[in-house]
N, C-alpha and C positions, 0 to 999 in steps of 0.2 A: 504494500500500500504506500502510495506516495505521501511525502510530508507536505504540509501546508505552510506556505512561506509568504510573508509580505516583503515586497521589494520596494524600498524607498529610494526614489530618484530625485535628481535636482530639478530646479524649476526651468532653467534655460540652458540646455547643453546642446551644442552643435555636433552633428554626427561626424563631421570631418576632424574634430578635435581629438587629441589622444584619449581624453576621458570619454568622449562620445563613442569612439571605436571600442574602448574597453567595456562600456555599458552594453553595446550591441551584442557582444559575445557572452557576457554574463547573463543578459536577459535570455538569450538563446539557450544557454545551459540550464537556467532555472526553469524555463518553459518546458524543456524536454524531460526534466527530472523531478519536478515538484508541481503541486497545485498552487498556482501563483496568483497573488493579489498585488496590484501595482498602486503605489501611492506616489503622486507627483507625475512628471512627464518624461517619456522616453526621448532620447536625442532626436533632433530634427535637422533637416538641411537648412531651414530658414525659419524665422519668426516674424510675425507682423509687427508693425510699429507700436501698437498698444501693448502687446506682450513685452516687447523690449523696454518700453517706457516704465511699465509696472516693475519689471525685474530690476531696472536701474534704480528706481526710487527706493524699493525695498532694500537693495544692497547698500545704497548710500546712507539711508537712515540707520541701518544696523551698524555700519562702520562708524558713523558719527557718534552714536549714543551707546555703542557697545552692548546692544541688547539682541537676544536671539528670539524673543517672543514674537516679533512681527513676522519673521520668516517661518518659524516652526509651528505657529498656531494652527494653520489649516492642515498641516501634516499630523499634528497631535489629534485633531478632531477625527480625521479619516482613520488613523490607526486605532483609536478607541472604538469607533463604529465597527470596524472589521473584527476586532477582538471580542466585541459583544456578540457578534453573529456567528463566529466560526472558531473552531479550535485550531489555533495556530502554533506550529512547532518552532518556527524561527522567524526572525526579522533580519533581512539583509539590507544594510544601509550604505548607500553611495554617498560619499562625504564631500560633495560640492553642492551647495556652499558648506563651509566648515561648521556652521551652526547645526547641521544635522547631527553632530555628535551629541547634542543635548537630548536627542530622542532616545538615546541608549538608557539613560536613567529613567526617563519618563515611562518607557515601555516596561522596563524591569519592575517598576513600582506597581504597574497594573497586573502583570503576570510574572512573578519572580522566577519561575522555572523556565521561562522562554529563553531560547538561545539567541544571542545578539551577535551577528556577524557583520563586520564593518570592512568595506573595501576602501583603503586609503589611496585615493588617486594621487594626491599630493601630500607630502609630509607637512607638519605644522611648524614647529620651531626650526627643525633642520630644512627649511624651505629655501629654494634658490632666491626667492624674492623677499625673504624675511627682513633683511637689513633695510630695504626700501619702504617697508610698511610703516603706517602711522603708529605712534606709541600705544594708542588705544587698541589697535588691531593686534599688535604684538602681545599686549597684556591679555587679550581675549584668547589667543592661541596658547599662551602659557597656561592660562586657567583651564582650558579644555584638556590639555595633557595631564594636568594635575587632578582634575575632578571627574572626568568622563571615562577615562580608559579602564578604570576598575570595573565598569559595568559591561565591558566587552568580553564575550566568550571566545571569539576568534577574530583576530585582526589580520587582514591581508595587506601586505606591503610589497614594494616593488623590487627589493633586493636585500641581500644579507646584512648589509651595514644598517639599514633601517630596522630590520628585524632585531638586531643586537641592541640598537638604541632604545627601541620601545619596550623590549623585554627587561631593560634595566631602569625603567621609570620607578619612582617610589611606589606607585600604585599601578602596576602594569596590567595589560589584558591577561586573561587566563591562558591564552595561546596566541602565538604569532606565527603566521606562515608566509612564505614568499610566493607570489604569483606575478611574474614579470609582465611587462607590456608585450604581448605576443603579436603574432601576425597570422595571416591566413595562407593556405597553400595556393601558390600562383603558378601559372605556366611560365617556365623560364624562357625568356626571349634572349637568345645568345647572339643576336645580330646587333652589331654596333650601328650607330647612326652615321650613315655615309651620305646624308643629304647635303652636307657642306664639305669644304675642302680641308677641314681640320683633321689632323692625323690622330689626335687623342681627345676624346670628349669626356668631361667630368660633370657630375651633377651633385648638388647639395640641396636637401629639403629639410627645413626645420626652422626653429626660432633662434633669435639672437638676444643676448643680454649684455649690457655694458658691464665690463669687469668680470663677467661670469662665463660668457660664451660669445667671443667676438670674431668676426670674419676677416678683419683687415689684413693680417699677415697672409691669409689665403689669397685675397685679391692681389696683393703685391707680388706674390709668388707667381701667379698665373700671368700677370702682366709682364713680368721681367724674365720669364722662362724662355730659354732658347728653343725649347720644344714647341712644335706647332700644336697649341692647345685651344680648347674652348670650354668655359665653365658656364653651366646653367644653374641658377639659384632660384629656389622657390621658398618664399618666406612672407612674413606679415609686413611687407614694405609699405602698405597703405597706412599702417599704424606707427611704423618705426622708420621714418625717412632717413634717420641718421645712419642706417646700415645699407643704404642704396650704394652699389658699387660705382667706381669711376666709369665714365663713358669710354667704351672701348668695344671693338668688334670681337674681343676675346672673352668678354663676359656679358651674358644676357641674364635679365632678372624678371621674375614674375611673382604674382601673389600666390598664396597657398592654393592647392588643388585637392580634389577628393583622392582617397587612398587608392582606389582602383586605377584611376588615371595616373597616379604617381608610379604605381608598379610598371605601367607601360613605359613611362619616361625612364625609369631605372633600366629597363631592358634595352633601351635605345642608346645608352651611353656606355662608354668603355670602363669608366671608373666611378665609384660612388664615394663621396666624401662624407665622413662622419666627424662632427665637431663636438667634442666632449665638454662637460661642465668643468669649472675650476674647483668646485667644492666636492666634498667626499660622501655625499649621501644620495644625490639624485642621478639616475641614469636617463639620458635623453630617450624619449619613447620610440625613436626611430631605429634603435640599435638592432633589434631582431629582424625588422623588415629589410634592413641593409644586408645583414648576414645571409638571409635566405636567397638572395639574388645570385650568389656564387661569383660575383664580379670582384676584381681587385678593390680593396677598400683603403682609402687614404684616411687613416685614423689620427686625428689631430687632438692632442690633449695637453694639459698643463700640470695636472695633479697626479703624482705617482701612487696616491692612495685612492684614486677614483674607483668606484664600484664597477664601472664599465669595463675596466681592464681585466677583471676576473673572468669575463665571458669571452675574451678575444686573445688572451696571451698565447695560447697554443693552437690557434686556428690558422690554417694556411691561407695565404693571400691577404693578410692584414699588414699594411705598411705604416709603421708608426712614425710620428713626427711631433715634437713639442710645437706649441703654437707660436712659432717664430719663422721668419722668412727663410733663413738658411736651411733649417731642417725640413721644412715643407718642400722646398725646391729639390733637396737631395732625395726625399721620398718619391717625388714625382719622377725624377730621373730613374730611380730604381724600378718604379712601376713600368716605365717606358721600356725597360729592358726585360721585363718579366713576361710570364705567360698570361693569357687573357682570361682564363676561367678556372675556377677552383671548386671541387666538390665539397659541399658542406651538407651534413644530414639535416634536412629541414624539419624533421618531426619534433625535435626538442624545442623548436621556436614557435610551434603552432598553438593557437588558443585551445584547440580540442585536447591537446596534451597537457597544457598548463592548468586548465580548469578541472582536470581530474583530481587535483589536489584538494578539491572541495568535496569529493565523494564521501569522505568520512563523516561529513555533517549532513548532507542532503540526501544521501541514498540509504535506504534500509539495508541492513546487513543480516 
């Protein structure tokens, strides 16, 4: 007999975002293996103006006044109504916005024996953006880690460093497991893009953060390389103009695109660029989708303790460079002299494999 589960989703999550992709596969897993009740909204490709306005107002009021009640009130009402009418075995909470953590205590007080499973899309205090947050927001995240995690039966995090961090809180979750940002099985396109006259084409897709994940040494390396190169970059340039590359026929840039379309773009390029974070807790969500393509990977990093490194250290076809111009240019030269394709077992990167780690909670034994 299937378990009955409430899936708590965020209010405005785009399906092309890393969280949106993650929710898509978690929802599929829960739908196939449980009797599912959804609270909140599943990811969508777009939202109307009114929806976006309401979400913005709620978010700003909560940030300014440090209160969770405005965001969580409709969730609490819906959860209580479901619990009144059905015997629920577990609640699975997606934690964007962060205030969804307050639903853990609320739910436990209604049904103490219910299992609370939380998927941590982004960490709280060890967050890439924590230093740039307001003082009030920082205090809220510190408070959540201090007061909410003791109500969590199983916390899902993105890597082993985060698992270790959260298991060593003063009041930690009962259990913490790792479910990385996976990918889906794709048909490998081993043909390079020969629609132009460039002898080696590179592609990067992902976000940039000042001081945390910067593309400028990469731009300089491509522009000054003696090899005939072309770099294609897909990022949030509409929101972050400061990362737009210099005008050159060697670099082209675009806004973000859907995951399926991105897989096609990966297949049409010779080399995939991976730009790592400078801090030691978060792994860029693109890592597994880059590895599954079996192309040479230009792996640019700064931190020797980065959790990303544990996934790529012994994998063939990874070309490492610290985030500076001389090392990047040297790695590009090495790639130029290397073979073009590398076999990597795709199964360990797939969502269907990673989500089996939830079976001990949601499947009857």
